[in-house]
Every structure is written in C-alpha cells, then in structure tokens.
Rosetta silent file (secondary structure, phi, psi, omega in degrees, C-alpha in Angstrom):
SEQUENCE: FPVTGVFTGFLSVGLWYTCARQHIVQRVLSAKDEWHARMGVVSAGFLRIVTPLIFVLPGIAAVKLFPHLERPDHAYLMLVKTLIPTGLKGLVLAGMAAALMSTVSSVLTSTSTLLTIDVYKKVLRPGASDREQVVFGMVAGIVVLCVSVFIAFAYIQSPEALFRQIQRVFFYIAPPFAVVFLLGLLWRQANAAAAVATIVSGTIFLWLLQKGVSISIPNVLTIDVPAIWDGVAWLTPYKRAYQHSALVCWLFCMAVMVTVSLLTPAPPPDKIEHIIWNRSYLNLPADERRRYSGWKDFRLWWLLFVLSVLSIYAFLLWYNLASGK
SCORE:     score description
SCORE:     0.000 S_00000001
   1 L     0.000   97.500 -177.771 -226.033 -232.173  184.798 S_00000001
   2 L   -66.289  152.332 -177.047 -226.113 -230.255  181.466 S_00000001
   3 H   -62.027  -33.538  178.104 -229.298 -228.405  180.570 S_00000001
   4 H   -65.547  -23.947  178.693 -229.704 -230.550  177.451 S_00000001
   5 H   -64.051  -24.783  177.104 -229.782 -233.565  179.754 S_00000001
   6 H   -60.883  -41.477 -175.789 -233.197 -232.451  181.004 S_00000001
   7 H   -84.428  -41.008  177.582 -234.669 -233.061  177.562 S_00000001
   8 H   -66.121  -34.570  179.002 -232.602 -236.078  176.526 S_00000001
   9 H   -71.088  -31.358 -179.375 -233.353 -237.697  179.865 S_00000001
  10 H   -60.508  -37.067 -177.171 -237.083 -237.127  179.544 S_00000001
  11 H   -64.442  -23.909 -176.967 -237.254 -239.367  176.477 S_00000001
  12 H  -116.073  -66.764 -176.189 -235.956 -242.338  178.435 S_00000001
  13 H   -65.426  -39.247 -179.096 -235.962 -242.015  182.227 S_00000001
  14 H   -59.487  -46.306  179.647 -239.089 -239.848  182.314 S_00000001
  15 H   -69.730  -46.010 -176.556 -241.174 -242.389  180.429 S_00000001
  16 H   -64.370  -49.262 -174.054 -239.680 -245.445  182.087 S_00000001
  17 H   -69.075  -45.590 -173.020 -239.825 -244.214  185.688 S_00000001
  18 H   -82.447  -35.353 -171.573 -243.211 -242.489  185.622 S_00000001
  19 H  -104.556  -26.862 -171.254 -245.169 -244.651  183.181 S_00000001
  20 H  -121.882   -9.259 -177.848 -243.655 -248.131  183.171 S_00000001
  21 L   -72.722  132.170 -167.585 -241.893 -248.738  186.481 S_00000001
  22 H   -59.685  -43.729 -174.500 -243.730 -251.472  188.329 S_00000001
  23 H   -74.656  -15.964  170.487 -243.953 -249.937  191.799 S_00000001
  24 H   -79.658  -45.414 -179.120 -245.385 -246.726  190.322 S_00000001
  25 H   -60.715  -39.820 -179.375 -247.899 -248.618  188.180 S_00000001
  26 H   -60.314  -36.819  178.989 -249.035 -250.701  191.178 S_00000001
  27 H   -66.280  -40.136  179.036 -249.988 -247.539  193.047 S_00000001
  28 H   -65.691  -41.843 -179.100 -252.084 -246.336  190.111 S_00000001
  29 H   -66.663  -20.485 -179.393 -253.809 -249.713  189.800 S_00000001
  30 L   -88.056    2.981 -178.503 -254.768 -249.591  193.471 S_00000001
  31 L   -66.261  156.342 -178.560 -256.748 -246.348  193.049 S_00000001
  32 L   -62.750  -43.944  176.658 -260.444 -246.246  193.946 S_00000001
  33 L  -153.309 -176.156 -174.353 -261.463 -245.368  190.375 S_00000001
  34 H   -67.060  -34.251  178.451 -259.973 -243.879  187.210 S_00000001
  35 H   -63.381  -44.723  178.550 -260.376 -240.280  188.396 S_00000001
  36 H   -63.725  -36.673  178.419 -258.418 -240.998  191.568 S_00000001
  37 H   -62.768  -45.855 -178.279 -255.736 -242.745  189.511 S_00000001
  38 H   -70.094  -40.429  178.267 -255.325 -239.759  187.201 S_00000001
  39 H   -66.972  -31.068  175.602 -255.459 -237.197  189.997 S_00000001
  40 H   -62.475  -41.904  178.141 -252.834 -239.218  191.854 S_00000001
  41 H   -65.699  -43.925  179.112 -250.494 -238.897  188.883 S_00000001
  42 H   -63.283  -41.037  178.570 -251.189 -235.158  188.576 S_00000001
  43 H   -62.182  -39.727  176.546 -250.614 -234.707  192.324 S_00000001
  44 H   -62.168  -34.228  176.225 -247.290 -236.502  191.989 S_00000001
  45 H   -62.779  -42.981  176.993 -246.416 -233.988  189.261 S_00000001
  46 H   -62.915  -38.017  177.629 -247.031 -231.095  191.653 S_00000001
  47 H   -64.008  -31.297  178.164 -244.837 -232.805  194.234 S_00000001
  48 H   -64.400  -26.796  177.281 -242.074 -232.981  191.617 S_00000001
  49 H   -68.326  -36.472 -177.537 -242.082 -229.179  191.545 S_00000001
  50 H   -81.646  -29.191 -174.332 -241.358 -229.079  195.276 S_00000001
  51 H   -54.857  -44.260  179.141 -238.878 -231.962  195.299 S_00000001
  52 H   -56.096  -35.123  177.992 -235.910 -229.973  193.868 S_00000001
  53 H   -64.133  -38.460 -179.999 -236.207 -227.533  196.765 S_00000001
  54 H   -65.203  -33.739  179.203 -235.999 -230.423  199.228 S_00000001
  55 H   -82.876  -45.686 -167.483 -232.806 -231.624  197.541 S_00000001
  56 H   -77.830  -47.741 -175.103 -231.169 -228.340  196.555 S_00000001
  57 H   -60.710  -47.662  174.694 -231.696 -226.025  199.533 S_00000001
  58 H   -61.108  -33.761  178.237 -230.210 -228.407  202.160 S_00000001
  59 H   -65.265  -41.665  177.468 -227.348 -229.063  199.743 S_00000001
  60 H   -63.778  -42.064  177.940 -226.603 -225.343  199.418 S_00000001
  61 H   -62.354  -40.336 -179.802 -226.722 -224.981  203.196 S_00000001
  62 H   -64.933  -38.353  178.773 -224.344 -227.935  203.599 S_00000001
  63 H   -62.187  -39.634 -178.946 -221.838 -226.411  201.146 S_00000001
  64 H   -74.684  -40.128 -176.458 -221.778 -223.189  203.175 S_00000001
  65 H   -79.568  -35.673 -176.691 -221.706 -224.829  206.616 S_00000001
  66 L  -128.394   70.906 -174.994 -219.357 -227.695  205.794 S_00000001
  67 L   -65.372  -19.795 -176.935 -217.154 -226.567  202.870 S_00000001
  68 L  -111.197   28.556  179.688 -214.586 -229.302  203.512 S_00000001
  69 L   -63.842  130.799 -173.863 -216.979 -232.233  203.852 S_00000001
  70 L   -66.272  -44.178 -179.228 -215.186 -235.385  202.720 S_00000001
  71 L  -126.490  130.906  177.790 -218.198 -237.061  201.046 S_00000001
  72 H   -59.885  -27.960 -178.439 -221.292 -235.273  199.687 S_00000001
  73 H   -63.393  -18.085 -177.975 -223.406 -238.260  200.801 S_00000001
  74 H   -89.914   -0.164 -172.776 -222.828 -237.216  204.426 S_00000001
  75 H   -60.648  -47.682 -176.027 -224.319 -233.739  203.953 S_00000001
  76 H   -63.287  -45.342 -179.082 -227.842 -234.554  205.159 S_00000001
  77 H   -64.707  -35.925  177.443 -226.679 -236.425  208.251 S_00000001
  78 H   -66.690  -38.290  176.899 -224.284 -233.608  209.138 S_00000001
  79 H   -63.196  -44.151  178.608 -227.117 -231.079  208.852 S_00000001
  80 H   -62.619  -45.804 -177.656 -229.309 -233.194  211.138 S_00000001
  81 H   -63.435  -35.395 -173.346 -226.474 -233.719  213.598 S_00000001
  82 H   -90.463  -39.234 -169.159 -225.548 -230.017  213.703 S_00000001
  83 H  -103.193  -28.543 -175.682 -228.824 -228.131  213.365 S_00000001
  84 L   -82.658  133.113  177.540 -231.621 -230.352  214.698 S_00000001
  85 L   -59.437  155.338 -174.890 -232.238 -230.247  218.481 S_00000001
  86 H   -56.579  -39.987 -177.325 -231.439 -233.428  220.369 S_00000001
  87 H   -68.823  -21.550 -177.060 -235.053 -234.311  221.019 S_00000001
  88 H  -100.532  -12.635 -177.366 -235.959 -234.148  217.324 S_00000001
  89 H   -59.550  -45.634 -179.563 -232.956 -235.950  215.810 S_00000001
  90 H   -63.389  -38.780  179.812 -234.413 -239.389  216.463 S_00000001
  91 H   -65.008  -43.050  179.421 -237.784 -238.357  215.035 S_00000001
  92 H   -63.558  -46.476 -179.579 -236.184 -237.020  211.828 S_00000001
  93 H   -67.756  -32.758  176.388 -234.038 -240.129  211.348 S_00000001
  94 H   -65.707  -41.065  176.434 -237.038 -242.358  212.113 S_00000001
  95 H   -62.796  -40.258  178.033 -239.019 -240.577  209.386 S_00000001
  96 H   -64.369  -43.703  178.973 -236.119 -241.036  206.971 S_00000001
  97 H   -63.125  -39.837  179.086 -235.866 -244.733  207.858 S_00000001
  98 H   -63.619  -40.784  178.018 -239.629 -245.168  207.370 S_00000001
  99 H   -63.900  -41.576  178.380 -239.440 -243.564  203.915 S_00000001
 100 H   -64.527  -42.180  179.917 -236.556 -245.844  202.950 S_00000001
 101 H   -64.535  -37.441  178.114 -238.392 -248.913  204.223 S_00000001
 102 H   -63.589  -42.773  179.033 -241.491 -247.948  202.234 S_00000001
 103 H   -65.009  -46.172  179.379 -239.430 -247.624  199.049 S_00000001
 104 H   -60.576  -42.067  179.343 -237.620 -250.919  199.662 S_00000001
 105 H   -61.524  -43.601  179.941 -240.937 -252.654  200.356 S_00000001
 106 H   -63.457  -44.185 -178.763 -242.458 -251.343  197.113 S_00000001
 107 H   -66.046  -42.669  179.508 -239.462 -252.390  195.034 S_00000001
 108 H   -63.868  -42.601  178.864 -239.305 -255.861  196.603 S_00000001
 109 H   -62.333  -44.117  179.574 -243.023 -256.407  196.094 S_00000001
 110 H   -64.411  -43.808 -178.206 -242.803 -255.309  192.467 S_00000001
 111 H   -64.947  -46.976  179.868 -239.720 -257.432  191.770 S_00000001
 112 H   -64.717  -33.930  176.815 -241.120 -260.589  193.342 S_00000001
 113 H   -64.020  -46.889  179.874 -244.404 -260.057  191.458 S_00000001
 114 H   -63.265  -44.428 -179.640 -242.616 -259.783  188.108 S_00000001
 115 H   -64.097  -38.359 -177.866 -240.399 -262.801  188.802 S_00000001
 116 H   -71.772  -49.483 -174.677 -243.367 -264.887  189.939 S_00000001
 117 H   -76.232  -45.883 -172.184 -245.849 -263.992  187.198 S_00000001
 118 H   -89.490  -22.657 -178.579 -243.538 -263.481  184.210 S_00000001
 119 H  -109.439  -58.996 -175.447 -240.778 -266.020  184.938 S_00000001
 120 H   -67.768  -48.990 -175.747 -241.972 -268.701  187.357 S_00000001
 121 H   -72.116  -40.540 -174.638 -245.609 -268.919  186.245 S_00000001
 122 H   -88.175  -30.971 -171.641 -245.064 -268.489  182.489 S_00000001
 123 H  -112.531  -54.017 -171.904 -241.687 -270.176  181.940 S_00000001
 124 H   -78.201  -43.361 -175.355 -240.502 -272.357  184.807 S_00000001
 125 L  -147.053   80.186 -177.382 -243.749 -273.863  186.117 S_00000001
 126 L   -58.874  -30.384 -177.882 -246.909 -272.944  184.144 S_00000001
 127 L   -92.610   18.359 -176.443 -249.085 -275.248  186.256 S_00000001
 128 L   -64.858  139.333  177.243 -248.007 -273.820  189.621 S_00000001
 129 L   -76.577  170.922  179.248 -250.727 -273.444  192.249 S_00000001
 130 H   -61.269  -41.134 -179.750 -251.440 -270.189  194.062 S_00000001
 131 H   -63.181  -42.420  179.107 -249.591 -271.404  197.154 S_00000001
 132 H   -63.356  -37.600  178.339 -246.506 -272.336  195.111 S_00000001
 133 H   -66.681  -40.105  178.597 -246.520 -268.903  193.501 S_00000001
 134 H   -63.118  -44.563 -179.721 -246.747 -267.204  196.908 S_00000001
 135 H   -63.473  -44.694  178.876 -243.843 -269.271  198.263 S_00000001
 136 H   -61.557  -41.658  178.941 -241.724 -268.565  195.188 S_00000001
 137 H   -61.367  -39.865  178.364 -242.491 -264.843  195.488 S_00000001
 138 H   -65.605  -45.172  179.178 -241.375 -264.821  199.130 S_00000001
 139 H   -64.340  -42.357  179.232 -238.145 -266.662  198.348 S_00000001
 140 H   -61.759  -39.810  178.445 -237.485 -264.418  195.341 S_00000001
 141 H   -62.510  -41.104  178.833 -237.963 -261.329  197.518 S_00000001
 142 H   -64.703  -43.809 -179.956 -235.435 -262.613  200.070 S_00000001
 143 H   -62.749  -46.038 -179.756 -232.885 -263.409  197.349 S_00000001
 144 H   -61.865  -40.504  179.353 -233.323 -260.003  195.706 S_00000001
 145 H   -63.105  -42.664  179.304 -232.943 -258.273  199.074 S_00000001
 146 H   -64.034  -44.123  178.219 -229.702 -260.161  199.824 S_00000001
 147 H   -62.167  -39.178 -179.812 -228.276 -259.328  196.396 S_00000001
 148 H   -63.620  -35.982  178.487 -229.262 -255.690  196.901 S_00000001
 149 H   -61.623  -44.811  179.072 -227.345 -255.552  200.183 S_00000001
 150 H   -65.218  -38.426  177.100 -224.148 -256.654  198.452 S_00000001
 151 H   -63.625  -39.402  179.365 -224.737 -254.125  195.657 S_00000001
 152 H   -61.566  -42.573  178.235 -225.224 -251.403  198.277 S_00000001
 153 H   -62.752  -37.556  178.123 -221.867 -252.230  199.880 S_00000001
 154 H   -64.537  -38.564  179.375 -220.225 -252.010  196.430 S_00000001
 155 H   -67.966  -37.311 -178.369 -221.768 -248.567  195.888 S_00000001
 156 H   -63.176  -35.134 -177.954 -220.599 -247.370  199.284 S_00000001
 157 H   -71.078  -18.013 -178.573 -216.996 -248.217  198.419 S_00000001
 158 L   -73.754  139.868  178.515 -217.099 -245.985  195.326 S_00000001
 159 L   -73.415  -14.319 -178.347 -215.639 -242.475  195.759 S_00000001
 160 L   -77.360  149.845 -179.315 -218.398 -241.033  193.557 S_00000001
 161 L   -60.384  140.011 -176.551 -221.516 -239.494  195.144 S_00000001
 162 H   -61.009  -40.975 -178.299 -224.333 -241.989  195.656 S_00000001
 163 H   -59.529  -43.221  179.930 -226.954 -239.766  194.012 S_00000001
 164 H   -65.214  -38.956  179.195 -224.911 -239.554  190.798 S_00000001
 165 H   -63.101  -43.785 -179.454 -224.401 -243.324  190.773 S_00000001
 166 H   -64.435  -42.837  178.955 -228.129 -243.994  191.138 S_00000001
 167 H   -61.547  -39.597 -179.877 -228.980 -241.501  188.383 S_00000001
 168 H   -63.248  -40.679  177.864 -226.459 -243.133  186.070 S_00000001
 169 H   -60.616  -43.495  178.267 -228.069 -246.552  186.642 S_00000001
 170 H   -58.123  -45.749 -177.164 -231.473 -245.088  185.760 S_00000001
 171 H   -71.422  -21.094  178.741 -230.142 -243.609  182.522 S_00000001
 172 H   -79.883  -39.245 -172.908 -228.448 -246.896  181.625 S_00000001
 173 H   -94.927  -14.250 -172.192 -231.427 -249.207  182.008 S_00000001
 174 H   -75.944  -41.387 -169.780 -234.274 -246.894  180.957 S_00000001
 175 H   -52.978  -51.664 -177.894 -233.900 -246.363  177.148 S_00000001
 176 H   -63.417  -38.501 -179.107 -234.867 -249.833  175.824 S_00000001
 177 H   -70.321  -35.968  177.651 -237.805 -250.201  178.213 S_00000001
 178 H   -65.381  -39.664  178.476 -239.054 -246.689  177.470 S_00000001
 179 H   -65.437  -45.389  179.547 -238.979 -247.401  173.717 S_00000001
 180 H   -60.932  -43.369 -179.891 -240.827 -250.713  174.142 S_00000001
 181 H   -63.445  -47.220 -175.069 -243.462 -249.055  176.326 S_00000001
 182 H   -66.058  -51.547 -178.690 -244.022 -246.085  173.998 S_00000001
 183 H   -70.574  -29.694  177.540 -244.213 -247.982  170.701 S_00000001
 184 H   -64.578  -27.290  179.381 -246.158 -250.803  172.339 S_00000001
 185 H   -91.493  -25.820 -170.590 -248.915 -248.326  173.190 S_00000001
 186 H  -108.507  -16.520 -171.383 -248.881 -246.222  170.025 S_00000001
 187 L  -125.605  122.740 -176.917 -248.001 -248.557  167.129 S_00000001
 188 L   -70.802  -21.586 -178.226 -250.032 -251.573  166.033 S_00000001
 189 L   -79.473  -22.038 -178.137 -247.093 -253.175  164.240 S_00000001
 190 L   -59.728  135.964 -176.858 -244.938 -253.412  167.410 S_00000001
 191 L  -137.269  177.694 -175.078 -244.660 -257.008  168.606 S_00000001
 192 H   -66.579  -38.697  179.883 -243.053 -259.206  171.254 S_00000001
 193 H   -60.983  -41.905  178.920 -240.092 -260.246  169.085 S_00000001
 194 H   -66.543  -37.106  179.274 -239.175 -256.610  168.522 S_00000001
 195 H   -63.309  -46.885  179.481 -239.523 -255.871  172.245 S_00000001
 196 H   -63.405  -44.795  179.205 -237.119 -258.659  173.232 S_00000001
 197 H   -60.165  -39.179 -179.184 -234.646 -257.665  170.498 S_00000001
 198 H   -66.794  -44.866 -178.307 -234.786 -254.031  171.647 S_00000001
 199 H   -64.620  -45.854 -178.077 -234.159 -254.825  175.306 S_00000001
 200 H   -67.584  -52.381 -176.876 -231.256 -257.194  174.608 S_00000001
 201 H   -67.240  -35.381  179.105 -229.568 -255.143  171.878 S_00000001
 202 H   -64.048  -41.208  178.398 -230.141 -251.848  173.703 S_00000001
 203 H   -64.259  -44.552  179.052 -228.408 -253.114  176.834 S_00000001
 204 H   -64.699  -42.919 -178.257 -225.444 -254.416  174.821 S_00000001
 205 H   -61.825  -43.038 -178.736 -225.246 -251.229  172.740 S_00000001
 206 H   -65.174  -36.088  176.473 -225.146 -248.976  175.796 S_00000001
 207 H   -64.400  -45.857  178.941 -222.333 -251.074  177.266 S_00000001
 208 H   -65.024  -34.353 -179.999 -220.359 -250.823  174.006 S_00000001
 209 H   -62.411  -40.310 -174.355 -221.119 -247.106  173.850 S_00000001
 210 H   -95.401  -41.980 -169.566 -219.592 -246.486  177.260 S_00000001
 211 L  -108.428  -28.525 -170.677 -217.125 -249.293  177.953 S_00000001
 212 L    75.966 -165.461  179.802 -216.248 -251.064  174.714 S_00000001
 213 E  -146.927  144.118  178.674 -215.240 -254.711  174.884 S_00000001
 214 E  -137.292  118.353 -179.974 -212.018 -256.593  175.465 S_00000001
 215 E  -121.311  127.630 -177.393 -211.705 -260.358  174.895 S_00000001
 216 E  -136.498  122.809  172.308 -208.427 -262.138  175.477 S_00000001
 217 E  -114.453  112.032 -174.158 -207.560 -265.832  175.110 S_00000001
 218 L   -51.320  130.044  177.015 -203.898 -266.324  176.092 S_00000001
 219 L    63.986   10.342 -178.709 -201.686 -267.267  173.138 S_00000001
 220 L  -125.590  -58.718 -170.485 -204.737 -267.562  170.892 S_00000001
 221 E  -153.145  140.883  173.895 -206.777 -264.414  170.380 S_00000001
 222 E  -137.130  121.275  178.392 -207.064 -260.839  171.598 S_00000001
 223 E  -122.030  122.662 -179.295 -209.942 -258.561  170.630 S_00000001
 224 E  -130.079  102.103 -179.395 -210.016 -255.016  171.937 S_00000001
 225 E  -103.811  118.472 -178.936 -212.899 -252.840  170.710 S_00000001
 226 L   -69.574  161.479  176.554 -212.873 -249.263  172.103 S_00000001
 227 L   -60.837  145.544 -178.749 -216.013 -247.574  173.363 S_00000001
 228 H   -58.905  -37.730  178.248 -218.100 -246.004  170.611 S_00000001
 229 H   -56.551  -40.988 -177.790 -217.779 -242.623  172.329 S_00000001
 230 H   -76.864  -28.304 -177.071 -213.978 -242.867  171.984 S_00000001
 231 H   -78.578  -21.065 -179.801 -214.072 -244.181  168.426 S_00000001
 232 L  -110.190  110.615 -169.596 -216.134 -241.277  167.046 S_00000001
 233 H   -58.543  -44.254 -174.617 -214.181 -238.049  167.521 S_00000001
 234 H   -74.428  -11.647  176.789 -217.083 -235.580  167.455 S_00000001
 235 H   -91.126  -20.567 -173.303 -218.996 -237.608  170.077 S_00000001
 236 H   -55.114  -41.249 -179.576 -216.124 -237.831  172.584 S_00000001
 237 H   -60.140  -20.299 -177.298 -216.800 -234.432  174.278 S_00000001
 238 H   -93.962    2.630 -172.871 -220.278 -235.676  175.263 S_00000001
 239 L   -61.851  -38.022 -174.309 -219.045 -238.888  176.880 S_00000001
 240 L   -69.165  -25.442 -178.602 -219.114 -237.592  180.455 S_00000001
 241 L   -88.060   99.848 -176.716 -222.809 -236.645  180.282 S_00000001
 242 H   -65.583  -18.545  175.425 -224.614 -239.946  180.765 S_00000001
 243 H   -64.438  -36.000  179.304 -227.881 -238.214  179.830 S_00000001
 244 H   -72.947  -33.028  174.198 -226.576 -237.871  176.266 S_00000001
 245 H   -61.179  -39.179  178.864 -225.590 -241.536  176.218 S_00000001
 246 H   -63.385  -36.972  178.923 -229.201 -242.333  177.079 S_00000001
 247 H   -66.252  -44.784  178.584 -230.392 -240.279  174.099 S_00000001
 248 H   -60.946  -43.561  178.429 -228.065 -242.111  171.685 S_00000001
 249 H   -65.130  -37.100  177.289 -229.214 -245.451  173.095 S_00000001
 250 H   -59.235  -45.886 -179.833 -232.852 -244.291  172.815 S_00000001
 251 H   -65.537  -40.223  177.758 -232.410 -243.581  169.106 S_00000001
 252 H   -62.917  -45.761 -179.629 -230.664 -246.925  168.570 S_00000001
 253 H   -64.497  -36.963  177.541 -233.449 -248.802  170.408 S_00000001
 254 H   -62.126  -42.873  179.280 -236.095 -246.960  168.409 S_00000001
 255 H   -64.446  -41.526  179.236 -234.424 -248.060  165.176 S_00000001
 256 H   -64.539  -46.015 -177.745 -234.189 -251.681  166.363 S_00000001
 257 H   -61.163  -44.336 -179.217 -237.814 -251.760  167.527 S_00000001
 258 H   -67.903  -44.769 -176.771 -239.124 -250.351  164.243 S_00000001
 259 H   -63.814  -49.740 -178.235 -236.913 -252.533  162.041 S_00000001
 260 H   -65.796  -37.179  178.783 -237.661 -255.840  163.777 S_00000001
 261 H   -63.236  -39.109  179.766 -241.381 -255.034  163.954 S_00000001
 262 H   -71.814  -27.352 -178.449 -241.493 -254.413  160.203 S_00000001
 263 H   -88.669   -7.924 -178.895 -239.605 -257.640  159.471 S_00000001
 264 L  -123.158  159.399 -176.960 -241.834 -259.826  161.670 S_00000001
 265 L   -63.275  143.130  176.113 -245.622 -260.412  161.684 S_00000001
 266 L   -71.570  152.373  178.058 -247.792 -257.888  163.478 S_00000001
 267 L   -66.739  152.527  179.330 -249.725 -259.098  166.541 S_00000001
 268 L   -58.434  140.989 -178.017 -253.361 -260.171  165.983 S_00000001
 269 H   -56.121  -36.522 -177.311 -255.791 -257.214  166.136 S_00000001
 270 H   -67.321  -22.587 -178.916 -257.868 -258.820  168.891 S_00000001
 271 H   -83.658  -18.446 -178.082 -254.840 -258.957  171.208 S_00000001
 272 H  -115.007    5.272 -174.136 -254.017 -255.258  170.933 S_00000001
 273 L   -56.667  -41.838 -176.548 -257.536 -253.842  170.621 S_00000001
 274 L  -104.597   17.265  178.350 -257.592 -252.476  174.190 S_00000001
 275 L  -108.847  -44.578 -178.934 -253.867 -251.749  174.413 S_00000001
 276 L   -64.365  129.602 -175.911 -253.191 -249.309  171.564 S_00000001
 277 L   -71.947  143.057  171.355 -253.898 -245.774  172.737 S_00000001
 278 L  -142.504  169.243 -171.839 -256.589 -243.677  171.105 S_00000001
 279 H   -63.297  -22.953  179.722 -258.146 -240.292  171.812 S_00000001
 280 H   -64.749  -21.915 -179.759 -261.129 -241.776  173.631 S_00000001
 281 H   -72.216  -10.639  176.409 -258.776 -242.651  176.513 S_00000001
 282 H   -69.107  -22.720 -175.478 -258.464 -238.944  177.273 S_00000001
 283 L   -98.893  148.717  173.378 -261.970 -239.027  178.735 S_00000001
 284 L   -76.268  162.273  170.940 -263.159 -240.586  181.953 S_00000001
 285 L   -55.806  154.152 -172.565 -266.021 -243.104  181.970 S_00000001
 286 H   -56.344  -44.121 -177.714 -269.414 -241.415  181.657 S_00000001
 287 H   -66.348  -34.115  179.447 -270.446 -241.861  185.326 S_00000001
 288 H   -75.095  -32.234  176.318 -267.129 -240.430  186.563 S_00000001
 289 H   -61.985  -36.618  179.125 -267.377 -237.456  184.208 S_00000001
 290 H   -70.774  -38.446 -177.293 -270.678 -236.543  185.842 S_00000001
 291 H   -76.248  -34.590 -173.331 -269.301 -236.901  189.370 S_00000001
 292 L  -116.232   65.030  178.400 -265.957 -235.175  188.781 S_00000001
 293 L  -108.662  178.101  178.528 -266.800 -232.124  186.698 S_00000001
 294 H    66.653 -132.078 -176.878 -266.015 -228.447  187.162 S_00000001
 295 H   -69.904  -11.603  176.776 -263.094 -227.744  189.487 S_00000001
 296 H   -87.209   -4.518 -179.260 -262.715 -231.520  190.027 S_00000001
 297 L   -62.572  121.477 -175.818 -261.920 -232.093  186.344 S_00000001
 298 H   -63.390  -26.822 -179.713 -258.444 -233.705  186.292 S_00000001
 299 H   -67.625  -31.405  176.469 -257.646 -231.925  183.021 S_00000001
 300 H   -63.851  -45.873 -179.168 -257.939 -228.558  184.775 S_00000001
 301 H   -70.880  -33.822  176.181 -255.380 -229.578  187.395 S_00000001
 302 H   -64.537  -42.133  178.378 -253.135 -231.139  184.754 S_00000001
 303 H   -63.539  -40.382  178.015 -253.182 -227.862  182.804 S_00000001
 304 H   -62.474  -38.702  177.817 -252.367 -225.932  185.982 S_00000001
 305 H   -63.785  -47.559 -179.964 -249.422 -228.254  186.564 S_00000001
 306 H   -60.763  -44.519  179.713 -248.096 -227.769  183.013 S_00000001
 307 H   -64.000  -35.322  178.038 -248.449 -223.983  183.267 S_00000001
 308 H   -64.049  -44.796  179.236 -246.615 -224.034  186.612 S_00000001
 309 H   -64.046  -45.409  179.506 -243.673 -225.912  185.119 S_00000001
 310 H   -63.460  -35.030  178.045 -243.544 -223.644  182.064 S_00000001
 311 H   -65.443  -39.968  178.072 -243.669 -220.583  184.340 S_00000001
 312 H   -64.020  -44.967  177.758 -240.684 -221.848  186.308 S_00000001
 313 H   -61.620  -42.390  179.860 -238.706 -222.439  183.110 S_00000001
 314 H   -62.805  -41.953  179.649 -239.674 -218.983  181.818 S_00000001
 315 H   -64.531  -44.287 -179.661 -238.582 -217.324  185.069 S_00000001
 316 H   -64.360  -39.493  177.966 -235.228 -219.139  185.094 S_00000001
 317 H   -64.421  -44.564  178.518 -234.621 -218.226  181.452 S_00000001
 318 H   -62.944  -41.625 -178.061 -235.483 -214.567  182.118 S_00000001
 319 H   -64.242  -42.669 -179.213 -233.302 -214.491  185.232 S_00000001
 320 H   -67.802  -38.950  177.345 -230.293 -215.929  183.422 S_00000001
 321 H   -67.806  -39.972 -178.621 -230.689 -213.553  180.491 S_00000001
 322 H   -67.649  -33.719 -178.319 -231.180 -210.551  182.786 S_00000001
 323 L   -89.677   -0.639  176.993 -228.091 -211.425  184.863 S_00000001
 324 L    76.246   19.346 -178.211 -225.988 -212.055  181.781 S_00000001
 325 L   -87.604    0.000    0.000 -225.329 -215.736  182.599 S_00000001
C-alpha cells in the first residue's frame, strides 16, 4: 500500500464508503436528530484512529509467532487458537460471528431497499402495493445472499489475501459513484444523464485500464486491445498499485461527468434547491444549536478529530526523518 495511495484513495473510496454507501447513510438517517447524526459521524472518525491498531498489532504478533503461516487470512484464527484460554475462545468467536452477521444484515437490507425502490418500484412495477414491495425486497435479499455465497467461495479459492481482494473491489467500484455524489451535491449543472454516463463509462474504463479487451470470432475477426496501463510506458510502473488506478479512473469520471452535464440541459432549479450544498448547512437548526452548545458543539469534536489525525501524521513523518527512513 504506497503512501500516495492514502491520498489517491481518499478521493474515491473515502467519499464513496463514508458519504454515499447505503448502509452507512441508513445509520445516519436513523439518528434522533441532526446533532446525533453529525456526532455519530465524528465518533466513527475517532474509531477510525483506533482501527489500524486492531488490524496491525495482531498482524505483527502473528508474523512473529507464526512466520511460516501458509495463508495470511488464517492469522487471526491462529492467534485465538494459540493465545486465548479455552473458556474464552467460544466467546471471542461468537463476538466475531455477531459482528459479521450485523454487517451482512446491513448490506442485505441496503441492497434489497435499493433494488425495491429504485428498480422494482420505479422501473419494473410503478404501481406496486406496499405488500408487493415488501415481498420483492425479501426475495431480492435471498437472491443477493445466495449470489454472495458463491462469490465468497470464489474468493476463498484465490491465493491472494482476502483483505487485499476486498480493498481492490472497493477501489474498482468507488470512483464513478464518488464523482457522481460529489458533483451532484456541489454543482447545479450536474444531471441524471451525466450520472448514468459516468457510472457506465467509468466501469468500462477501469476494466480497460487494468485488463484490456480481447474479442475473437473464429475465422472471422480477432481484436486484442492491451490494458491502458501496458500501452502507456510511463504508467506501467504504477499498475500494481490499484489505488493509483482509482485516481486515474476518478479523473476520467470527473471529465465525463462535467462534459455530459455541459452538453445536456441542467436540472430544474426547484428539483435541486434542497440538494445543492451551501454554507448554511454547516449550522444545526436553531433549537439544536441552543441545546448542544459549548463542549457539546459537534464542530469542537470534529476539530479535535482533525487535529488528532494531523498529529499522528506529523509524528510518523518526524519519526521517519529522525530514523533516516
């Protein structure tokens, strides 16, 4: 994971995962009021500071204890099996299973909601009753779960570490959606036609960037287009870092979104009046500002979070310079 990947990844995965991913958004929408929603996001930011320790420290311990471990994915289970007392092993694995089930439940709920509202209700059956929508959502959830099981088996068969595979998927699908989300909130000219064009073309572009295309009709036609990374000599050294591929795709999607938006009519002002971001959204409603002032002000905690992150970066930079790395 190159250091530049931290910044190139933020432009795509950071925006998509934190701001636009359905199962994250649903949690924010379920907050008691706007202050709780914002403080929930800030609290999640503080948890992100601790999360690397949860991943990295057990990994370092596993490297030292099991230097010849066949698959990195087995590190956590080996640590539990070796270090945790017998009476606590079941409790630890039960907690892990509960966390996985919670994540799966959130993703299934989000997926079935999107399929029901955006596909079934709007496209397939606009006049569907509430009961029909509920039934379709349940069936869609079962289908998605079954497909996910088969995908999981395919991932297990790969010799590459599971964590790296999941990260690569995030960096592949995030750029077009992150661009649509960002420009959709900040630019009045952005429209639905540009959003669809960006998502479709961005997905195709990223595939061509990494894989190229090969079409063969026996005895008729053969087309073999190499991956863009391979066709451009000065880009080839960056091919292995999928974070950099996400940045290139981000720039391509940005260009597509802007171009198509300028060539097509802008959406009516009344439809985007409460969607386009403006500075007034920085403030809470008046009644909440009175209730949550002083040390409860979410901006104070957000600033503390930002300063904490910058302090960590400053310390790591100083440490590397001082040690000559």
